C-alpha positions as CSV (number, residue, x, y, z in Angstrom):
1,M,-148.7,-88.9,88.6
2,I,-151.0,-88.3,85.6
3,K,-148.1,-88.7,83.2
4,Q,-147.1,-92.0,84.9
5,A,-150.7,-93.2,84.8
6,L,-151.0,-92.5,81.0
7,E,-147.6,-94.3,80.4
8,E,-148.8,-97.4,82.2
9,I,-152.2,-97.3,80.4
10,G,-150.4,-97.0,77.0
11,R,-147.9,-99.8,77.8
12,G,-148.0,-102.6,75.3
13,T,-150.9,-101.2,73.3
14,V,-151.2,-101.5,69.6
15,E,-153.6,-98.6,68.9
16,I,-155.6,-96.1,71.0
17,I,-158.5,-94.2,69.5
18,D,-159.2,-90.9,71.3
19,M,-156.3,-90.8,73.7
20,E,-157.4,-87.3,74.5
21,R,-160.6,-88.6,76.1
22,I,-158.6,-91.1,78.2
23,E,-156.3,-88.4,79.3
24,K,-159.2,-86.2,80.3
25,L,-160.9,-89.0,82.3
26,V,-157.7,-89.8,84.2
27,T,-157.0,-86.1,84.8
28,Q,-160.5,-85.6,86.2
29,Y,-159.9,-88.6,88.6
30,Y,-156.7,-87.2,90.0
31,D,-158.1,-83.6,90.1
32,N,-161.4,-84.3,91.8
33,G,-161.9,-88.0,92.3
34,T,-164.4,-88.5,89.5
35,T,-164.4,-92.2,88.4
36,Y,-165.0,-93.4,84.8
37,T,-166.0,-96.8,83.3
38,V,-163.9,-99.2,81.2
39,K,-165.7,-102.0,79.4
40,A,-164.3,-105.4,78.4
41,G,-166.4,-108.2,77.1
42,F,-165.8,-111.9,77.3
43,D,-168.0,-114.4,75.6
44,P,-168.0,-117.6,77.8
45,T,-167.4,-120.0,74.9
46,G,-164.7,-121.9,76.9
47,A,-164.4,-123.0,80.5
48,D,-161.1,-121.6,81.5
49,L,-158.9,-118.5,81.1
50,H,-155.4,-118.6,79.8
51,L,-152.5,-116.1,79.8
52,G,-153.8,-114.6,76.5
53,H,-156.9,-113.5,78.3
54,T,-154.9,-111.9,81.1
55,V,-153.3,-109.4,78.8
56,L,-156.6,-107.6,78.8
57,L,-157.3,-108.3,82.4
58,Q,-154.0,-106.8,83.5
59,K,-154.8,-103.7,81.5
60,L,-158.1,-103.5,83.2
61,R,-156.3,-103.7,86.5
62,T,-154.1,-100.8,85.4
63,F,-157.2,-98.7,84.7
64,Q,-158.5,-99.6,88.2
65,N,-155.3,-98.3,89.7
66,H,-156.0,-95.0,88.1
67,G,-159.7,-94.4,88.9
68,A,-161.7,-96.7,86.7
69,K,-164.7,-98.8,87.5
70,I,-164.5,-101.9,85.3
71,Q,-167.6,-103.2,83.4
72,L,-166.7,-106.9,83.0
73,L,-169.2,-107.9,80.5
74,I,-170.1,-111.6,80.3
75,G,-171.6,-112.1,76.8
76,D,-174.2,-114.7,77.8
77,F,-176.5,-113.5,75.0
78,T,-173.9,-113.0,72.3
79,A,-172.2,-116.3,73.1
80,T,-175.3,-118.0,71.7
81,I,-174.3,-116.6,68.4
82,G,-170.5,-116.8,68.7
83,D,-168.1,-114.0,67.7
84,P,-167.4,-114.4,63.9
85,T,-164.1,-112.6,64.2
86,G,-161.4,-114.5,62.5
87,K,-163.6,-117.4,61.7
88,S,-163.8,-119.0,58.3
89,E,-167.2,-120.6,59.0
90,T,-170.3,-120.1,61.1
91,R,-169.7,-121.2,64.7
92,K,-171.7,-123.8,66.5
93,V,-174.4,-122.6,68.8
94,L,-173.8,-123.2,72.5
95,D,-176.6,-124.2,74.9
96,R,-177.6,-122.0,77.8
97,E,-176.4,-124.4,80.4
98,T,-172.8,-124.6,79.0
99,I,-172.7,-120.8,78.6
100,M,-173.7,-120.2,82.2
101,K,-171.3,-122.8,83.6
102,N,-168.4,-121.3,81.6
103,A,-169.5,-117.8,82.8
104,Q,-169.2,-118.9,86.4
105,T,-165.7,-120.2,85.9
106,Y,-164.7,-116.9,84.4
107,Q,-166.0,-115.0,87.4
108,D,-164.2,-117.4,89.7
109,Q,-160.9,-116.8,87.9
110,V,-160.8,-113.1,86.9
111,F,-160.4,-111.8,90.5
112,N,-157.0,-113.4,90.6
113,I,-156.1,-110.1,88.8
114,L,-159.0,-107.6,89.1
115,D,-160.0,-105.7,92.2
116,K,-163.5,-107.1,93.0
117,E,-164.6,-103.9,94.7
118,K,-163.9,-101.9,91.6
119,T,-165.5,-104.3,89.1
120,D,-169.2,-104.6,88.0
121,V,-169.9,-108.0,86.5
122,V,-172.7,-107.6,84.0
123,F,-174.5,-110.0,81.6
124,N,-175.6,-108.6,78.2
125,S,-178.8,-110.8,78.2
126,T,-180.1,-108.2,80.7
127,W,-180.7,-105.6,78.0
128,L,-180.5,-107.7,74.8
129,D,-183.4,-109.9,75.9
130,A,-185.4,-106.8,76.7
131,L,-184.5,-105.2,73.3
132,G,-187.2,-107.4,71.7
133,A,-188.0,-107.8,68.0
134,S,-188.8,-104.1,67.3
135,G,-185.6,-103.0,69.1
136,M,-183.6,-105.5,67.1
137,V,-185.0,-104.4,63.8
138,A,-184.2,-100.8,64.8
139,L,-180.7,-101.8,65.7
140,T,-180.1,-103.3,62.2
141,T,-181.0,-100.0,60.6
142,T,-177.9,-98.3,62.0
143,F,-175.5,-100.2,59.7
144,N,-175.7,-101.4,56.1
145,V,-174.7,-104.7,54.5
146,A,-172.1,-103.1,52.2
147,R,-170.2,-101.7,55.3
148,M,-170.5,-105.1,57.0
149,L,-168.9,-106.9,54.1
150,E,-165.9,-104.6,54.3
151,R,-165.0,-106.5,57.4
152,D,-162.0,-108.7,56.4
153,D,-163.3,-112.1,57.6
154,F,-166.8,-111.6,56.1
155,E,-165.3,-110.3,52.8
156,K,-163.1,-113.5,52.5
157,R,-166.0,-115.8,53.2
158,Y,-168.3,-113.9,50.8
159,K,-165.7,-114.1,48.0
160,N,-165.1,-117.8,48.6
161,G,-168.8,-118.5,48.5
162,Q,-168.8,-119.6,52.2
163,S,-171.9,-119.3,54.4
164,I,-172.4,-116.1,56.5
165,S,-175.5,-116.3,58.7
166,I,-177.6,-113.2,59.4
167,S,-176.9,-113.7,63.1
168,E,-173.2,-113.1,62.5
169,F,-174.0,-109.8,60.8
170,I,-175.9,-108.9,63.9
171,Y,-173.1,-109.9,66.3
172,P,-171.0,-106.7,66.0
173,L,-174.2,-104.6,66.4
174,L,-175.0,-106.4,69.6
175,Q,-171.5,-105.9,70.9
176,G,-171.8,-102.2,70.0
177,Y,-175.2,-101.9,71.7
178,D,-173.6,-103.2,74.9
179,S,-171.7,-99.9,75.0
180,V,-174.9,-98.0,74.5
181,A,-176.6,-99.9,77.4
182,L,-173.6,-99.4,79.7
183,Q,-172.7,-95.9,78.5
184,S,-169.1,-97.0,78.6
185,D,-166.3,-94.3,78.6
186,I,-163.6,-96.7,77.3
187,E,-163.7,-100.1,75.8
188,I,-160.6,-102.4,75.4
189,G,-160.1,-105.5,73.4
190,G,-157.6,-107.3,71.1
191,T,-156.5,-106.0,67.8
192,D,-158.8,-108.6,66.1
193,Q,-161.8,-106.8,67.7
194,K,-161.3,-103.4,66.1
195,F,-164.4,-103.6,63.9
196,N,-166.6,-104.5,66.9
197,L,-165.0,-102.0,69.2
198,L,-165.5,-99.1,66.7
199,M,-169.1,-100.3,66.4
200,G,-169.6,-99.2,70.0
201,R,-168.5,-95.6,69.2
202,Q,-170.8,-95.5,66.2
203,L,-173.9,-96.8,68.1
204,Q,-173.3,-94.5,71.0
205,R,-173.5,-91.7,68.5
206,A,-176.5,-93.2,66.7
207,Y,-178.4,-93.6,70.0
208,E,-177.4,-90.2,71.2
209,V,-175.8,-91.4,74.4
210,G,-173.9,-88.1,74.7
211,K,-170.5,-89.6,74.5
212,E,-168.3,-91.7,72.2
213,Q,-166.2,-94.3,74.0
214,A,-162.4,-94.3,73.6
215,V,-161.0,-97.5,72.2
216,L,-157.8,-99.2,73.4
217,M,-156.5,-102.3,71.5
218,M,-154.0,-104.8,72.9
219,P,-151.9,-107.2,70.9
220,I,-152.8,-110.9,70.6
221,L,-150.5,-112.9,72.8
222,E,-148.7,-115.7,70.9
223,G,-148.9,-119.2,72.3
224,L,-146.0,-121.5,73.3
225,D,-145.2,-122.1,69.6
226,G,-144.5,-118.4,69.2
227,V,-146.5,-118.3,66.0
228,Q,-150.2,-118.8,66.5
229,K,-152.3,-116.9,69.0
230,M,-152.6,-118.6,72.4
231,S,-155.6,-120.9,72.2
232,K,-156.9,-124.0,73.9
233,S,-157.9,-125.5,70.6
234,L,-154.3,-125.2,69.3
235,N,-152.9,-126.7,72.5
236,N,-150.4,-123.9,72.8
237,Y,-151.8,-122.2,75.9
238,I,-150.9,-121.7,79.6
239,G,-154.1,-121.9,81.7
240,I,-154.2,-119.8,84.8
241,T,-155.7,-122.6,86.8
242,E,-153.0,-125.2,85.7
243,A,-150.8,-126.6,88.4
244,P,-147.9,-124.4,89.5
245,K,-145.3,-126.8,88.0
246,D,-147.1,-126.7,84.7
247,I,-147.3,-122.9,84.5
248,Y,-143.7,-122.7,85.5
249,G,-142.5,-125.4,83.1
250,K,-144.5,-124.1,80.1
251,I,-143.1,-120.6,80.5
252,L,-139.6,-122.0,80.6
253,S,-140.3,-123.8,77.3
254,I,-140.9,-120.6,75.3
255,S,-138.1,-119.3,73.0
256,D,-135.8,-116.6,74.2
257,A,-137.2,-114.2,71.6
258,L,-140.8,-114.8,72.8
259,M,-139.7,-114.3,76.4
260,W,-139.4,-110.6,75.8
261,R,-142.9,-110.4,74.4
262,Y,-144.2,-112.1,77.5
263,Y,-142.2,-109.8,79.7
264,E,-143.8,-106.7,78.0
265,L,-147.4,-108.0,78.1
266,L,-147.5,-110.1,81.3
267,S,-144.8,-108.9,83.7
268,Q,-145.3,-106.3,86.3
269,M,-141.7,-105.1,85.8
270,S,-141.4,-101.5,84.5
271,L,-140.4,-101.1,80.8
272,E,-137.2,-99.5,81.9
273,D,-136.3,-102.5,84.0
274,I,-137.2,-104.8,81.2
275,A,-135.0,-102.8,78.8
276,Q,-132.1,-103.0,81.2
277,L,-132.6,-106.8,81.6
278,Q,-132.5,-107.2,77.8
279,K,-129.2,-105.3,77.7
280,D,-127.8,-107.5,80.5
281,V,-128.8,-110.6,78.6
282,S,-127.4,-109.3,75.4
283,S,-124.1,-108.4,77.1
284,R,-124.1,-111.9,78.8
285,T,-124.2,-110.3,82.2
286,V,-127.4,-112.3,82.8
287,H,-128.0,-115.7,81.3
288,P,-131.3,-115.8,79.3
289,K,-132.4,-118.9,81.2
290,V,-132.1,-116.9,84.5
291,A,-134.3,-114.2,82.9
292,K,-136.8,-116.8,81.9
293,E,-136.8,-118.4,85.3
294,N,-137.6,-115.1,86.9
295,L,-140.5,-114.5,84.6
296,A,-141.8,-118.0,85.3
297,L,-141.5,-117.4,89.0
298,E,-143.3,-114.1,88.8
299,I,-146.3,-115.4,86.8
300,T,-146.6,-118.6,88.8
301,T,-146.6,-116.5,92.0
302,R,-149.3,-114.3,90.6
303,F,-151.8,-117.2,90.3
304,Y,-150.7,-119.1,93.4
305,N,-148.0,-117.8,95.9
306,E,-144.3,-117.5,96.2
307,E,-144.0,-120.7,98.2
308,L,-145.7,-122.8,95.6
309,A,-143.9,-121.1,92.8
310,T,-140.5,-121.9,94.4
311,L,-141.6,-125.5,94.9
312,A,-142.5,-125.6,91.2
313,K,-139.0,-124.4,90.3
314,E,-137.4,-127.0,92.5
315,E,-139.6,-129.7,91.0
316,F,-138.7,-128.6,87.5
317,N,-135.0,-128.6,88.3
318,S,-135.3,-132.0,89.8
319,V,-137.1,-133.4,86.8
320,F,-135.4,-131.7,83.9
321,K,-131.9,-131.3,85.3
322,A,-131.5,-134.6,87.1
323,K,-133.9,-136.4,84.7
324,N,-136.0,-137.7,87.5
325,I,-139.6,-138.7,87.1
326,P,-142.0,-136.0,88.5
327,T,-143.6,-137.0,91.8
328,D,-147.1,-135.8,90.7
329,I,-148.1,-137.0,87.2
330,P,-151.5,-138.1,86.0
331,E,-152.4,-141.8,86.0
332,F,-154.5,-143.7,83.6
333,E,-155.9,-147.3,83.2
334,M,-156.0,-148.8,79.8
335,Q,-156.8,-152.2,78.3
336,E,-154.2,-154.8,77.4
337,G,-153.0,-154.5,73.8
338,I,-153.6,-150.8,73.4
339,W,-151.8,-149.2,70.5
340,I,-149.0,-146.9,71.8
341,A,-150.2,-144.0,69.7
342,Q,-153.7,-144.4,71.1
343,A,-152.3,-144.7,74.6
344,L,-150.5,-141.4,74.2
345,V,-153.7,-139.7,73.0
346,D,-155.8,-141.2,75.8
347,A,-153.2,-140.0,78.3
348,G,-153.4,-136.5,77.0
349,L,-149.8,-136.4,75.8
350,E,-150.6,-136.1,72.1
351,P,-153.5,-134.4,70.3
352,S,-153.9,-137.2,67.7
353,T,-152.5,-140.6,66.8
354,S,-150.9,-139.1,63.7
355,Q,-149.0,-136.7,65.8
356,A,-148.0,-139.5,68.1
357,R,-146.6,-141.5,65.2
358,R,-144.6,-138.5,64.0
359,D,-143.1,-138.0,67.5
360,I,-142.2,-141.6,67.7
361,K,-140.4,-141.5,64.4
362,Q,-138.6,-138.4,65.6
363,N,-137.4,-140.2,68.8
364,A,-139.5,-137.9,71.0
365,V,-141.4,-140.6,72.8
366,S,-140.0,-142.7,75.7
367,I,-141.4,-145.6,77.8
368,D,-139.8,-145.8,81.3
369,Q,-137.2,-143.3,80.1
370,K,-136.2,-145.4,77.1
371,K,-136.7,-144.0,73.6
372,I,-139.0,-146.1,71.3
373,S,-139.1,-146.3,67.6
374,D,-141.8,-148.9,66.9
375,E,-144.9,-146.9,66.0
376,K,-147.0,-150.1,65.8
377,L,-146.2,-151.1,69.4
378,N,-149.0,-152.5,71.5
379,L,-148.7,-152.4,75.3
380,D,-148.9,-155.6,77.4
381,K,-150.2,-155.7,81.0
382,G,-148.1,-153.7,83.4
383,E,-147.3,-150.2,84.5
384,Y,-145.5,-147.7,82.3
385,I,-144.2,-144.2,82.4
386,L,-145.0,-142.6,79.1
387,Q,-143.1,-139.5,78.1
388,V,-143.2,-137.1,75.2
389,G,-140.4,-134.6,74.8
390,K,-138.9,-133.3,78.0
391,K,-142.0,-132.0,79.8
392,R,-145.0,-134.4,79.3
393,F,-145.4,-137.4,81.5
394,A,-148.1,-139.9,82.3
395,K,-148.3,-143.1,84.3
396,V,-150.3,-145.8,82.5
397,K,-151.5,-149.0,84.1
398,V,-152.5,-151.6,81.4
399,I,-154.9,-154.2,82.7
């Protein structure tokens, strides 16, 4: 059982630091029932979780299945600074009201995956507010500026003469101090978090906690484009609170190559079964579309139920096979004479008017299922079904 547990914990990981410690903790659980703690932090800088977040959440659930108590850390203090990881400029400061509102939505959503009874939700303002000025100064003495500038994103900004605030230097220290306060046994995060995760080990040593947390790093899930990481700002995400038909349809839109990445990081299928499915697809015993449909059904079921997932599949087949209009599409009211590109943006079908114009030129935009080519078109009074590509629809009433 221990071997199987460690295989499940290691599945899909990019790097594990101190695997021996993880093995010892899991073994102790199976030998005598001793639990251990696994920390994962989320700064509530956005309102909703997407499938990229669930890569970590599912790994946390795996740890819960093998004896762990999860420390789900809501970074309500650190969110006021903003994680500088991967950023080319200083992030805007969020107000307290927005942070707490986002934090509540996180808590409402994570228990679609995690076992609530085996999860402690903690807020790092609890100990960071109490740290005070003297404690903060003491914290800054544990690390030097030269080491901080070795961090890739800081180094690039420094060489390019771009601003780096002192608060951004403090951010990794604060994340590391979270592990001191919680006395975490293990911390997990994305590969982009390596610097911050290792800070936890160093500070536990500096503050003589009596342990150094193991670190487990998961890959960053690519978005629907298969290139950039999944992100709401890049509009390439699948939100876990989206309608069943949208989750199902978006998963079917990914490439065949990306499908296997999603299987590995998101599916509950064993690696052996996934490998066999890949062989079946390669030998044409199973059509890749069938494999993708099964993945879409599994993930949609996870966040809703089997009945709604099946209905989503039927709706998708109705729309995209028979070319029928969906029965449930958003409706908007707009003023007479609105420019078609602006209408597409206002209906949420396009991110910008420039993108809308490009899609019109590429014959990707339809009105009432008829392709349009006039990018300067203005809409008269009436009702229209706007469509971009095969999946995006909106009903527009021009008054």
